[in-house]
C-alpha positions in Angstrom: 83.1 41.3 20.9 81.2 43.1 23.7 81.6 46.8 24.2 83.6 47.6 27.3 82.0 50.2 29.6 83.6 53.6 29.3 83.6 56.8 31.3 81.2 59.6 30.5 82.8 61.9 27.9 82.9 64.7 30.5 85.0 62.6 32.8 87.9 62.3 30.3 90.9 64.4 31.5 91.2 66.2 28.1 87.5 67.2 28.3 88.0 68.8 31.6 91.2 70.6 30.4 89.2 71.8 27.3 86.6 73.3 29.6 89.3 75.3 31.4 90.9 76.2 28.1 87.6 77.5 26.7 87.2 79.8 29.7 90.7 81.2 29.0 89.8 82.0 25.4 86.3 83.3 26.2 85.7 86.7 24.6 88.9 86.7 22.5 88.1 88.0 19.0 88.9 85.5 16.3 90.4 88.4 14.3 93.0 89.0 17.0 94.3 85.4 16.5 95.2 86.4 12.9 97.2 89.4 14.2 99.1 87.2 16.6 99.9 84.7 13.9 100.4 86.1 10.3 100.7 82.5 9.1 97.5 81.3 10.8 96.0 80.0 7.5 99.0 77.7 7.0 98.8 76.5 10.6 95.1 75.8 10.5 94.3 74.3 7.1 94.7 70.8 5.7 94.3 69.3 2.3 93.4 65.9 0.8 93.4 65.4 -3.0 91.1 68.0 -4.4 89.7 69.2 -1.1 91.1 72.1 1.1 89.8 72.6 4.6 90.5 76.0 6.1 89.5 76.1 9.8 91.5 79.2 10.8 88.3 81.3 11.3 87.5 79.4 14.5 88.3 80.6 18.0 91.0 78.0 18.6 94.7 77.8 19.0 97.4 75.2 18.6 96.8 74.3 22.2 93.1 73.8 21.4 93.9 71.4 18.6 96.3 69.5 20.8 93.7 69.1 23.5 91.0 68.0 21.0 93.3 65.4 19.5 94.0 64.1 23.0 90.2 64.0 23.5 89.9 61.8 20.4 92.6 59.5 21.7 91.2 59.2 25.2 87.8 58.4 23.7 89.6 55.6 21.8 88.8 56.8 18.4 91.6 54.9 16.6 90.3 51.6 18.2 86.7 52.4 17.3 87.7 53.3 13.7 89.4 49.9 13.3 86.5 48.1 14.8 84.2 49.7 12.2 86.5 48.9 9.2 87.0 45.3 10.4 83.2 44.6 10.5 82.7 44.3 14.3 79.2 44.8 15.6 79.6 48.3 16.8 75.9 48.9 16.3 75.4 47.1 19.6 71.7 47.7 20.1 70.8 45.9 16.9 73.8 43.5 17.0 75.0 44.6 13.5 78.2 45.5 11.8 78.5 48.9 10.2 80.1 48.4 6.8 79.1 51.1 4.3 82.9 51.5 3.8 83.0 47.9 2.4 80.5 48.8 -0.3 82.9 51.1 -2.0 86.1 49.0 -1.4 87.9 46.8 -3.9 86.9 43.1 -3.9 90.2 42.1 -2.1 91.2 41.6 0.6 88.5 39.5 2.2 86.3 41.0 4.9 84.8 38.5 7.3 81.4 39.1 8.9 80.1 36.1 10.9 82.6 33.7 9.3 81.6 34.9 5.8 83.6 37.0 3.4 81.1 39.7 2.3 83.2 41.2 -0.5 82.2 38.7 -3.3 78.5 39.3 -2.6 79.0 43.1 -2.7 80.7 42.9 -6.0 78.2 40.4 -7.4 75.4 43.0 -6.8 77.6 45.7 -8.4 78.0 43.5 -11.5 74.2 42.9 -11.5 73.7 46.6 -11.4 76.2 47.2 -14.2 74.5 44.7 -16.5 71.1 46.2 -15.8 72.2 49.8 -16.3 74.0 48.9 -19.5 70.9 47.1 -20.8 68.8 50.2 -20.2 71.3 52.7 -21.7 71.9 50.5 -24.7 68.2 50.2 -25.2 68.2 46.5 -24.8 65.9 46.6 -21.9 62.5 47.6 -23.4 59.1 48.5 -22.1 56.1 46.2 -22.6 55.4 47.7 -26.0 59.0 47.3 -27.2 60.1 51.0 -26.7 63.2 52.1 -24.8 63.0 53.5 -21.2 63.3 57.2 -20.9 62.2 58.0 -17.4 63.4 56.5 -14.1 61.2 57.0 -11.0 62.8 56.1 -7.7 60.2 55.4 -5.0 61.7 55.4 -1.5 62.0 57.5 1.6 64.8 58.5 4.1 68.1 57.0 3.1 66.4 55.3 0.1 65.6 58.8 -1.3 67.7 61.6 0.2 71.2 60.3 -0.8 70.4 59.2 -4.3 68.3 62.3 -4.9 71.1 64.6 -3.7 73.8 62.8 -5.8 71.7 62.7 -9.0 71.0 66.4 -8.6 74.6 67.3 -7.9 75.9 65.3 -10.9 73.3 66.5 -13.3 76.0 67.5 -15.9 76.8 63.8 -16.1 73.1 62.7 -16.7 72.9 60.2 -19.5 71.2 61.6 -22.6 67.7 60.3 -23.1 67.2 59.5 -19.4 65.2 61.6 -17.0 65.3 61.0 -13.3 62.5 61.5 -10.8 62.2 60.9 -7.1 59.1 60.3 -5.1 59.2 60.0 -1.3 56.4 62.1 0.2 53.2 60.3 1.3 51.2 63.2 0.1 49.6 61.9 -3.0 50.2 65.1 -4.9 53.9 64.4 -5.0 53.4 61.1 -6.9 50.5 62.5 -9.0 52.5 65.5 -10.2 55.4 63.2 -11.2 53.2 60.7 -13.1 51.4 63.5 -15.0 54.4 64.0 -17.3 55.2 60.3 -17.9 54.5 57.8 -20.6 53.9 54.5 -18.8 55.4 52.5 -21.6 58.7 54.3 -21.3 58.9 54.5 -17.5 60.9 52.3 -15.1 60.1 52.3 -11.4 62.6 51.5 -8.7 60.9 50.5 -5.5 63.6 51.0 -2.8 62.7 49.5 0.6 64.8 47.1 2.6 61.8 45.4 4.2 59.4 46.1 1.3 56.9 47.1 4.0 57.8 50.8 4.6 54.4 52.6 4.8 55.3 55.7 2.6 57.2 53.7 0.0 54.7 50.9 -0.4 51.7 53.3 -0.5 53.4 55.2 -3.4 54.5 51.9 -5.0 51.0 50.4 -5.1 49.6 53.7 -6.4 52.2 53.8 -9.1 51.4 50.1 -9.9 47.7 50.9 -10.3 48.5 53.9 -12.5 50.7 51.8 -14.7 48.2 49.0 -15.1 45.4 51.4 -16.0 47.7 53.2 -18.5 48.9 50.1 -20.4 45.4 48.5 -20.4 44.8 50.8 -23.4 47.7 49.0 -25.1 46.1 45.6 -24.4 48.7 44.8 -21.8 48.2 43.4 -18.3 50.0 42.5 -15.0 52.7 40.5 -16.7 54.1 43.8 -18.0 55.1 44.8 -14.5 58.3 42.8 -14.9 59.4 45.2 -17.7 58.7 48.4 -15.7 59.3 47.7 -12.0 62.5 46.6 -10.2 63.2 46.5 -6.5 66.0 47.2 -4.1 65.2 45.1 -1.1 66.2 42.3 1.2 62.7 40.8 1.0 62.5 39.0 -2.4 59.3 37.2 -1.5 57.4 40.4 -1.0 58.9 41.8 -4.2 57.6 38.7 -6.1 54.1 39.1 -4.6 54.2 42.7 -5.9 54.9 41.3 -9.4 58.6 42.0 -9.6 60.6 39.1 -11.1 63.2 37.7 -8.7 66.1 38.5 -11.2 65.0 42.2 -11.0 65.5 42.4 -7.2 68.8 44.0 -6.1 69.7 43.1 -2.6 71.5 44.7 0.3 72.3 43.7 3.8 71.3 44.5 7.4 74.7 46.0 8.0 73.9 48.7 5.5 72.3 51.6 7.5 69.6 53.4 5.5 71.2 56.9 5.7 74.5 55.3 4.6 73.1 53.2 1.8 73.6 55.2 -1.4 76.8 53.1 -1.9 74.7 49.9 -2.1 72.1 48.9 -4.6 70.1 51.8 -3.3 72.4 53.7 -5.6 70.8 52.1 -8.6 68.9 55.3 -9.5 72.3 57.1 -9.4 73.9 54.5 -11.8 70.9 54.7 -14.1 71.2 58.5 -14.2 75.0 58.9 -14.7 76.2 55.5 -15.8 77.9 52.7 -13.9 81.4 54.1 -14.7 80.6 57.4 -13.1 79.0 55.6 -10.1 82.2 53.7 -9.6 84.1 57.0 -9.7 81.8 58.3 -6.9 82.6 55.2 -4.9 86.4 55.5 -5.6 86.3 59.0 -4.2 84.6 57.8 -1.0 87.1 54.9 -0.8 90.0 57.4 -1.1 88.6 59.4 1.9 88.2 56.1 3.8 91.9 55.4 3.4 92.8 59.0 4.4 90.6 58.7 7.5 92.1 55.4 8.4 95.8 56.3 7.9 96.4 60.0 8.2 97.6 61.4 11.6 94.7 62.7 13.6 96.0 66.3 13.5 96.1 66.2 9.7 93.0 64.1 9.1 90.2 66.0 7.5 87.3 64.1 9.0 88.9 64.2 12.4 89.6 67.9 12.2 86.1 68.7 11.0 84.6 66.5 13.8 86.7 67.9 16.6 86.1 71.5 15.6 82.4 70.7 15.7 82.7 69.3 19.2 84.7 72.4 20.3 82.1 74.8 19.0 79.2 72.8 20.2 80.3 71.6 23.6 82.8 74.2 24.7 81.7 77.3 22.9 77.9 76.9 23.4 76.7 76.7 19.8 73.6 74.6 19.6 73.1 74.6 15.8 75.3 74.3 12.8 74.8 75.6 9.2 76.1 74.1 6.0 76.0 76.6 3.2 77.2 75.4 -0.3 78.1 78.1 -2.8 77.5 75.7 -5.7 74.0 75.2 -7.0 74.8 71.5 -7.6 75.0 71.0 -3.9 71.6 72.6 -3.1 70.3 69.4 -1.6 73.5 68.6 0.4 72.3 70.3 3.6 69.0 68.3 3.5 71.0 65.1 3.0 73.3 66.0 5.9 70.3 66.7 8.2 69.3 63.0 8.2 72.9 61.8 8.2 73.8 63.9 11.3 70.7 64.2 13.4 69.4 60.7 12.9 72.9 59.4 13.8 73.7 61.5 16.8 70.4 63.0 18.0 70.5 60.8 21.1 70.1 61.3 24.8 71.6 58.1 26.2 75.1 56.8 25.8 76.3 53.4 24.7 75.7 52.0 28.2 72.1 53.3 28.2 73.0 56.1 30.7 71.4 59.6 30.4 73.7 62.2 28.8 74.0 65.6 30.3 76.0 67.2 27.5 75.0 68.3 24.0 75.1 65.7 21.3 74.1 66.3 17.6 73.6 70.0 16.8 70.5 71.2 15.0 71.8 71.1 11.4 70.4 73.2 8.7 71.4 75.1 5.6 70.7 76.5 2.1 72.6 77.4 -1.0 74.7 80.5 -0.5 73.3 83.2 -2.7 69.8 82.5 -1.6 70.7 82.3 2.0 72.3 85.8 1.9 69.0 87.2 1.1 67.0 85.3 3.8 68.7 84.1 7.0 72.1 85.8 6.8 70.6 88.8 8.6 70.0 86.4 11.5 73.6 85.1 11.3 75.1 88.5 11.3 73.1 90.2 14.1 71.2 87.6 16.1 72.4 86.9 19.6 72.5 83.2 18.7 75.9 81.9 17.5 75.8 79.5 14.5 79.1 77.9 13.3 79.1 77.5 9.5 80.6 75.1 6.9 81.0 77.1 3.7 81.5 74.8 0.6 82.8 76.2 -2.7 84.5 75.1 -5.9 87.6 76.5 -7.7 86.2 75.5 -11.1 82.6 76.3 -12.1 80.2 73.7 -13.4 79.1 76.0 -16.2 80.5 78.2 -19.0 78.8 81.6 -18.2 81.3 84.4 -17.7 81.7 86.4 -14.5 79.2 84.3 -12.4 81.8 82.1 -10.6 84.1 85.0 -9.6 81.1 86.9 -8.2 79.7 83.9 -6.4 83.1 83.0 -4.8 83.6 86.7 -3.8 80.3 86.6 -1.9 81.3 83.3 -0.1 84.7 84.6 0.9 83.3 88.0 2.0 80.5 86.4 4.1 83.0 84.3 6.0 85.3 87.2 6.6 82.4 89.5 7.6 80.9 87.0 10.0 84.3 86.7 11.7 85.3 90.3 11.8 81.9 92.0 12.3 81.8 95.8 12.6 82.3 97.8 15.8 80.1 100.7 16.9 83.0 103.1 16.3 83.5 101.7 12.8 79.8 102.1 12.1 79.8 105.6 13.5 82.7 106.6 11.2 80.8 105.4 8.2 77.8 107.6 8.8 79.6 110.7 9.9 78.0 112.7 7.1 74.6 112.2 8.7 73.1 114.9 11.0 74.6 114.6 14.6 71.4 113.6 16.3 70.9 110.5 14.1 74.5 109.2 14.1 74.5 107.3 17.4 71.1 105.7 16.8 72.0 104.6 13.2 75.4 103.3 14.3 73.8 100.8 16.6 71.8 99.3 13.8 74.9 99.0 11.7 77.0 97.3 14.4 77.8 93.6 13.9 79.2 91.5 16.8 81.3 89.2 14.5 83.3 86.3 16.0 81.1 83.8 14.1 83.3 80.7 13.5 83.3 79.0 10.1 85.1 76.4 8.1 85.8 76.8 4.4 85.8 73.7 2.3 87.1 74.4 -1.2 86.8 71.7 -3.9 88.9 71.9 -7.0 85.8 70.8 -8.9 82.6 69.1 -8.3 82.8 65.8 -10.1 81.8 62.2 -9.1 85.1 61.4 -7.5 85.2 64.6 -5.4 81.6 64.3 -4.4 82.2 60.8 -3.2 85.1 62.1 -1.0 83.0 65.0 0.3 80.1 62.6 1.3 82.5 60.2 3.0 84.2 63.1 4.8 80.9 64.0 6.5 80.0 60.4 7.2 83.3 59.9 9.1 82.9 63.3 10.8 79.6 62.1 12.3 81.0 58.8 13.3 83.9 60.5 15.1 81.6 62.8 17.0 79.5 59.8 18.0 82.6 58.2 19.5 83.5 61.4 21.3 80.0 61.6 22.8 80.0 57.8 23.5 76.9 57.2 21.3 75.8 54.4 19.1 75.5 56.5 15.9 74.0 53.7 13.9 70.5 53.0 15.3 67.5 55.2 15.1 65.1 54.2 17.8 63.4 57.7 17.7 62.0 56.9 14.3 59.9 54.1 15.5 57.5 55.6 18.1 55.6 57.8 15.7 55.3 54.9 13.2 53.6 52.7 15.7 51.1 55.4 16.7 50.4 56.3 13.1 49.3 52.7 12.3 46.6 52.9 14.9 45.4 56.3 13.9 45.5 55.3 10.2 43.1 52.4 10.9 40.7 54.7 12.8 40.7 57.3 10.0 40.1 54.6 7.4 37.4 52.8 9.4 35.7 56.1 10.4 35.7 55.5 14.1 37.9 55.5 17.2 39.2 52.1 18.3 37.4 51.5 21.6 39.5 48.5 22.4 42.8 50.5 22.5 43.8 53.0 25.2 42.2 56.4 24.8 44.1 59.1 22.9 44.8 62.4 24.7 41.9 64.8 24.3 43.7 66.9 21.6 44.4 63.9 19.4 41.0 62.4 19.9 39.3 65.7 19.0 41.4 66.1 15.9 40.5 62.6 14.7 36.8 63.3 15.3 37.2 66.6 13.4 38.8 64.9 10.5 36.1 62.1 10.4 33.3 64.7 10.6 34.6 66.5 7.6 35.2 63.2 5.7 31.6 62.1 6.4 30.2 65.5 5.3 32.2 65.3 2.1 31.0 61.8 1.3 27.4 62.8 2.0 27.7 65.8 -0.4 29.1 63.5 -3.1 26.3 61.0 -2.7 
């Protein structure tokens, strides 16, 4: 089915009404909205299973919400949602379906993609993962010297690293005893070298995660790990045949995996309709399953599937992903906020902002719409964040008193993931206080009253320093607890939020053309650095790049001369 041309988002009637509505609300303090409506929390919050979303601390009214829901309807969100779940090729630039939701769905009913039911293949891979994970945990899968595996090293980058790394870190309390998890993505050799320093090669299992098995960063690290492994086991009288005991692959290129030395039965496949940043639900999640067990991995998927069902069936005005997305559009496109912060007050979610950076900005950081036409409105915000307590002592000064407005998602839990007394109450108090303070601020008169004991000539000057403009919008996401099921729901909540915003902005959220340009240029420069000379047959670099290449090569030559 071909995409039908649509109007620019700004031409939708509700978009234009929202612009007028935003002008009417301009300058109104958020705190005044609470005075006008004592039950504002009840009117501007929503729940699903163990997740509460409070969005009352945004400058919006019931009319705002009504207009935003109309915007979603005029942008044909319900139709796009069904197209995605049905497996239509909504990634039109690459002619692919977008079916990360199918990866976490039950095996029935059937889901047809190009006249083939994809569900049996999905569950076949899940069963392959389950057998393998069980064999490692039951110490039936042994290293080349007959000892059990104790360390898992996932080698990948982007979606093959960020998602699994975040989940394993978040679910560390569920880590299987006797198993340590490591992740290597950076092309800087120090990252791999530091990881390998603490490992026993005979007890280490490497997962090479690359769809094509050609990704520069991943394969460079994989070959270096392979060389390290072969050198280490040479002392044990072992050779290349031992690779089959210590290397497995997640890839759609089994031939390249076999050339590397990985047995075909140790290749876990996935499909071209699995986008990298949405792939942790596929065999890319093998490192997660090895860390926490297959049963817990299935709980993670069940939580995501539950959010899928909620997104697909709940009314738009009560739908958590829809509400979160529309509030983001409101703050971004109609309130002028160009960045967005995600601040979890739970140390287990420390890596969640970094994961969302790729998920959001690689999806919607686009400047042309689905018809290839230039966009004149803001799309993906600059997304950033840090864990709450640390953030308070670094960038919260900026949030409170900078002239730049930054909407925030606070994420907290009702139940702590530890047994230490007092910590959780104090942590939660800080989170709630920061959200309230950012909204209320402090007026000059309030600041002046606080320092009235100071000498008269200093009061006015000090009061200006102690004034906070307030009116900073925020959402509060409270989880009953952080467990595999709830984490799965939380991840899916943000996945759908980003998809919804892409629909509103008329984007293809599922390609990433901007990733490719730098890769192509890097290959040429890599050859020049390795060969020690500029490629005279190719077009000249700009003078800066050419000079920097020469500078690097001069230093390389000097170093080699000194060694010789």
